[in-house]
DOZA-391486 format. One line per field, with one value per residue (C-alpha): residue number from 1; residue in three letters; chain; x, y, z. Coordinates in Angstrom, 1 decimal, m for minus. Each point is the difference from the previous one (the first is absolute). Layout:
DOZA-391486
nr: (NUM;...)
rest: (Ala;...)
kette: (A;...)
u: (X;...)
v: (Y;...)
w: (Z;...)
This chain:
DOZA-391486
nr: (1;2;3;4;5;6;7;8;9;10;11;12;13;14;15;16;17;18;19;20;21;22;23;24;25;26;27;28;29;30;31;32;33;34;35;36;37;38;39;40;41;42;43;44;45;46;47;48;49;50;51;52;53;54;55;56;57;58;59;60;61;62;63;64;65;66;67;68;69;70;71;72;73;74;75;76;77;78;79;80;81;82;83;84;85;86;87;88;89;90;91;92;93;94;95;96;97;98;99;100;101;102;103;104;105;106;107;108;109;110;111;112;113;114;115;116;117;118;119;120;121;122;123;124;125;126;127;128;129;130;131;132;133;134;135;136;137;138;139;140;141;142;143;144;145;146;147;148;149;150;151;152;153;154;155;156;157;158;159;160;161;162;163;164;165;166;167;168;169;170;171;172;173;174;175;176;177;178;179;180;181;182;183;184;185;186;187;188;189;190;191;192;193;194;195;196;197;198;199;200;201;202;203;204;205;206;207;208;209;210;211;212;213;214;215;216;217;218;219;220;221;222;223;224;225;226;227;228;229;230;231;232;233;234;235;236;237;238;239;240;241;242;243;244;245;246;247;248;249;250;251;252;253;254;255;256;257;258;259;260;261;262;263;264;265;266;267;268;269;270;271)
rest: (Met;Thr;Ala;Arg;Leu;Val;Leu;Val;Gly;Cys;Gly;His;Met;Gly;His;Ala;Met;Leu;Thr;Gly;Trp;Ile;Asn;Ala;Gly;Arg;Ile;Ala;Ala;Asn;Glu;Ile;Val;Val;Val;Glu;Pro;Asn;Asp;Asp;Leu;Arg;Asp;Arg;Ala;Ala;Thr;Leu;Gly;Cys;Ala;Val;Ala;Ser;Asp;Ala;Asp;Gly;Leu;Pro;Ala;Asp;Ile;Ser;Pro;Glu;Ile;Val;Val;Ile;Ala;Val;Lys;Pro;Gln;Val;Ile;Arg;Glu;Val;Leu;Ala;Asp;Tyr;Ala;Arg;Phe;Gly;Asp;Gly;Ala;Ala;Thr;Phe;Val;Ser;Ile;Ala;Ala;Gly;Ser;Ser;Val;Ala;Thr;Phe;Glu;Gly;Leu;Leu;Gly;Glu;Asp;Thr;Pro;Val;Ile;Arg;Cys;Met;Pro;Asn;Ile;Pro;Ala;Ala;Ile;Gly;Lys;Gly;Met;Met;Val;Val;Phe;Ala;Asn;Asp;Arg;Val;Ser;Glu;Lys;Ala;Arg;Asp;Phe;Val;Ala;Gly;Leu;Leu;Ser;Ala;Ser;Gly;Glu;Val;Ala;Ser;Ile;Gly;Asp;Glu;Lys;Leu;Met;Asp;Ala;Val;Thr;Ala;Val;Ser;Gly;Ser;Gly;Pro;Gly;Tyr;Val;Phe;His;Phe;Ile;Glu;Ala;Leu;Thr;Ala;Ala;Ala;Arg;Thr;Ala;Gly;Leu;Pro;Ala;Glu;Thr;Ala;Ala;Arg;Leu;Ala;Val;Gln;Thr;Val;Tyr;Gly;Ala;Ala;Val;Met;Ala;Ala;Glu;Ser;Gly;Glu;Glu;Pro;Gly;Ala;Leu;Arg;Gln;Gln;Val;Thr;Ser;Tyr;Lys;Gly;Thr;Thr;Ala;Ala;Ala;Leu;Asp;Val;Leu;Met;Gly;Glu;Glu;Arg;Leu;Thr;Arg;Leu;Leu;Thr;Glu;Ala;Val;Glu;Ala;Ala;Arg;Lys;Arg;Ser;Ile;Glu;Leu;Gly;Ser)
kette: (A;A;A;A;A;A;A;A;A;A;A;A;A;A;A;A;A;A;A;A;A;A;A;A;A;A;A;A;A;A;A;A;A;A;A;A;A;A;A;A;A;A;A;A;A;A;A;A;A;A;A;A;A;A;A;A;A;A;A;A;A;A;A;A;A;A;A;A;A;A;A;A;A;A;A;A;A;A;A;A;A;A;A;A;A;A;A;A;A;A;A;A;A;A;A;A;A;A;A;A;A;A;A;A;A;A;A;A;A;A;A;A;A;A;A;A;A;A;A;A;A;A;A;A;A;A;A;A;A;A;A;A;A;A;A;A;A;A;A;A;A;A;A;A;A;A;A;A;A;A;A;A;A;A;A;A;A;A;A;A;A;A;A;A;A;A;A;A;A;A;A;A;A;A;A;A;A;A;A;A;A;A;A;A;A;A;A;A;A;A;A;A;A;A;A;A;A;A;A;A;A;A;A;A;A;A;A;A;A;A;A;A;A;A;A;A;A;A;A;A;A;A;A;A;A;A;A;A;A;A;A;A;A;A;A;A;A;A;A;A;A;A;A;A;A;A;A;A;A;A;A;A;A;A;A;A;A;A;A;A;A;A;A;A;A;A;A;A;A;A;A)
u: (m73.7;m2.8;0.7;m2.1;2.2;2.2;2.1;2.0;2.9;1.2;2.9;m0.9;m3.7;m1.0;2.4;m1.4;m3.5;0.8;1.8;m2.8;m2.9;2.0;1.3;m3.5;m1.4;m2.3;1.3;2.6;3.8;m1.3;m2.8;2.1;2.0;2.2;0.7;3.9;2.7;2.0;2.1;1.0;m3.8;m1.0;1.5;m0.9;m3.7;1.3;1.7;m4.3;m1.0;m0.9;m0.2;2.0;0.3;2.6;m3.4;m2.7;0.7;1.3;m3.5;m1.5;m2.3;m2.7;0.4;m3.5;0.5;m3.3;1.7;3.1;2.6;1.1;3.0;2.1;1.2;m2.9;3.0;m0.8;m3.4;m0.9;3.1;m0.8;m4.3;0.7;1.5;m2.7;m3.1;m0.8;m0.7;m2.6;m4.4;m0.2;2.1;1.7;m0.5;3.1;1.0;2.2;2.4;1.6;m0.5;m1.7;m0.7;m4.6;m2.5;m0.3;3.6;0.0;m3.7;1.2;3.5;m2.4;m4.1;m2.8;m1.2;3.4;m0.3;2.8;0.2;2.5;1.8;2.0;2.4;2.8;3.4;m1.0;m1.5;3.0;0.0;m4.2;m0.5;m0.8;m3.1;m1.7;m3.1;m1.4;m2.8;m1.4;m2.0;m3.4;1.2;1.8;m2.0;m1.2;2.2;3.6;m1.0;m0.2;3.1;2.5;m1.4;1.1;3.4;0.8;m1.2;2.9;2.0;m1.8;m3.0;m2.4;m2.5;m2.3;m0.9;m3.0;2.0;3.1;1.2;0.2;3.0;2.3;m1.0;0.4;4.0;0.9;m1.0;0.7;1.5;3.2;m0.8;2.1;2.6;m0.6;0.0;3.7;0.7;m1.6;2.3;3.1;m0.8;m1.0;3.4;1.9;m2.0;1.2;3.5;0.0;m1.3;3.3;m1.5;1.9;m0.1;m1.1;m2.0;m2.0;m0.9;m1.0;m2.7;m1.1;m0.8;m2.1;m1.1;m2.3;m0.6;m1.2;m2.1;m1.5;m1.1;m1.6;m2.2;m0.8;m1.1;m1.2;m3.1;0.4;0.6;3.4;m1.1;m1.2;3.4;2.2;m1.9;0.3;3.5;0.5;0.7;m0.9;2.7;2.2;2.8;m3.0;m1.2;2.2;1.6;m3.7;0.1;3.1;m2.1;m3.6;0.9;m2.3;m1.0;4.2;m0.5;m3.1;0.7;3.1;m1.7;m2.4;2.1;2.4;m3.5;m1.4;3.7;m0.2;m3.5;0.7;2.8;m1.9;m2.6;2.8;1.4;m3.4;m0.5)
v: (m60.7;m1.9;1.3;0.6;2.3;2.7;0.5;3.1;0.1;m3.4;1.5;m1.7;0.7;m0.7;m3.3;m1.5;m0.1;m1.2;m2.7;m0.9;0.1;m2.1;m2.3;m0.2;m0.7;2.9;1.2;m2.5;2.7;m0.2;2.1;2.5;3.0;1.5;3.9;0.6;2.4;m1.5;m3.2;m1.6;m0.2;m0.4;m3.4;m1.1;0.8;m2.4;m3.2;m0.3;m0.2;3.2;2.0;3.1;3.6;3.0;2.5;0.2;0.7;m3.5;m1.0;m2.0;2.0;m2.6;m0.4;0.3;m0.7;m0.5;1.3;2.4;0.0;3.1;m0.8;3.0;2.9;3.2;2.0;m0.8;m0.9;2.5;m0.1;m4.1;0.5;1.9;m2.7;m2.9;2.7;m2.6;m2.4;2.5;0.6;m3.0;m1.8;m1.9;0.3;2.0;m1.1;2.5;m1.0;3.6;1.3;3.7;m0.6;0.6;m1.5;3.5;m0.1;m3.1;1.6;3.6;m1.7;m3.0;1.3;0.1;m3.6;m1.6;m3.4;0.8;m1.9;1.4;m2.4;0.3;m3.2;m0.4;m1.4;m3.5;m0.8;m1.2;m3.4;0.1;1.8;3.2;2.5;1.3;3.0;0.9;2.5;m0.1;2.3;m0.7;m0.6;m2.9;m3.3;m2.7;m2.2;2.3;0.2;m3.7;m0.7;2.8;m1.3;m3.7;1.2;2.2;m2.4;m2.5;2.4;0.5;1.4;1.9;3.3;2.3;3.7;1.6;3.7;0.5;3.2;m3.2;m1.6;2.7;m1.2;m3.5;0.8;1.1;m3.2;m3.0;1.8;1.3;m2.0;m2.7;3.0;0.3;m3.8;m0.2;2.8;m1.1;m3.9;2.5;1.9;m2.8;m2.1;3.0;0.0;m3.8;1.1;2.5;m2.4;m2.4;m2.3;m1.0;1.9;m3.2;m1.4;3.3;0.3;m3.2;0.6;2.9;m0.9;m3.5;1.8;2.6;m3.0;m1.6;2.1;1.2;m3.5;m0.6;3.7;m1.2;m3.7;m0.3;1.9;2.4;3.9;1.1;1.2;m2.8;m1.8;2.3;m0.1;m3.9;0.7;2.4;m0.7;2.4;1.7;m2.2;0.6;0.7;2.4;1.9;0.0;1.4;2.1;1.6;0.2;0.0;3.0;2.9;m1.5;0.0;m2.1;0.7;3.8;m1.1;m1.9;1.8;3.2;m2.6;m0.8;3.4;1.4;m2.9;0.5;3.7;m0.9;m2.2;2.8;2.2;m2.9;0.5;3.5)
w: (m10.6;2.8;3.8;3.0;2.2;m1.1;3.3;0.2;2.3;1.4;3.0;3.6;m0.1;m3.3;m0.2;3.2;m1.5;m3.3;1.6;2.4;m2.8;m1.8;2.5;0.9;m3.4;m0.2;m2.7;m2.7;m0.5;m4.2;0.6;1.4;m1.3;2.2;m1.0;2.3;m1.2;2.0;m1.2;2.5;1.9;m3.5;m0.7;3.4;m1.0;m3.0;1.6;1.3;m3.6;m0.2;m3.5;1.0;m1.8;1.1;0.0;m1.8;m3.3;0.0;0.4;m3.5;m1.5;m0.1;3.9;1.7;3.9;2.0;3.4;0.2;3.5;0.7;2.4;m0.4;2.7;0.1;m0.5;m3.9;0.0;m2.3;m2.2;m0.2;m0.8;m2.7;m2.1;0.5;m0.9;m2.9;2.6;1.6;m0.6;0.8;m1.8;3.1;4.0;1.3;3.5;1.7;3.1;0.1;3.3;0.3;m3.9;m0.5;m2.4;m1.0;m1.5;m1.7;m1.1;m1.4;m1.7;m1.5;m0.3;2.6;m1.1;0.9;2.5;2.7;3.2;2.1;2.2;3.0;0.3;2.8;m0.3;1.3;m3.0;m1.0;2.4;m0.7;3.3;m0.7;0.1;m2.5;0.1;m3.4;m0.6;m4.0;m1.7;m1.4;m2.9;0.4;m0.6;2.0;m2.0;0.2;4.0;m0.2;m1.9;1.8;3.5;m1.1;m1.1;3.7;1.8;m0.8;1.4;3.6;1.2;m1.9;1.2;m1.4;0.7;m1.2;0.7;m1.8;2.3;2.2;m2.1;1.8;3.5;m1.4;m1.7;3.3;2.1;m2.1;m2.9;2.1;3.2;m1.1;0.4;3.4;0.8;m1.2;1.9;2.8;0.2;m0.8;3.3;1.7;m1.2;1.4;3.3;0.1;m0.5;2.5;2.3;m0.3;m2.6;m2.8;m3.4;m2.3;3.2;0.6;m4.0;0.0;3.3;m1.2;m3.5;1.2;3.1;m2.8;m2.0;2.8;1.1;m3.5;m1.1;3.8;m0.3;m3.9;0.5;4.1;m0.5;2.7;0.6;0.5;2.9;1.5;m1.0;1.4;3.7;m0.3;0.1;2.2;3.6;2.8;0.6;m2.0;m2.2;m3.3;2.7;0.4;m3.6;m1.1;2.8;m2.2;m3.7;1.3;3.1;m1.6;m3.0;m1.1;m3.1;m1.1;m0.3;m1.8;m2.4;m0.3;m1.1;m2.3;m2.3;m0.3;m0.9;m2.7;m0.9;m0.9;m2.1;m1.7;m0.5;m1.3;m2.3;m1.8;m0.4)
């Protein structure tokens, strides 16, 4: 069977990336086989035009993919990888989006000559606005690097790091970061309602304010600190609010603690 890529796991993130690849024309659906045990998720992949299988045993014996993408939870990574050993030791390049799962884990289970790319995406990849950070071992070819970078760029921005140990920090910042922002929107909405705004108006104001500020920070070319200063009039309303958020570095300290908690958990998941 001719298949350029095998995607193992098609949950929220796997499906988001898969859809992005196909819609952007990075790879044709008929070049992909999706392995997914859940019937509904498997059917969802099939509607995109991909071949599907419920498990590794369902893959054709003659399949020889260039890329195997592992998009499963880190808690089951060892169990899952064992089923794909035939693609190890250089037969295919493995791409992992499992938080905390080290390159050494893949090399230990698949062979030390296995090309491995670790990728930490985030959920905005579902709308093409994700942040993907990658680390590759020295067995990954330039051709494979370029192909994977092309796939990932369909889902948003792509950056690379040269030190794998930094992947835990990446996970804590951009991987988990959307959750922090969603909660900030929840909190801002609740505060708006407490201030007397109707629920629908409060939610709309909170979402659009965060969205607009994020787009401005991304596209203005100015540092966030400079933008903050531009909207902060001396002894004005924004200054009064920032005195609360920035006093004793409250928000910075809180986010630093949150990121550190996530980073430590990423390390635990990989141990």
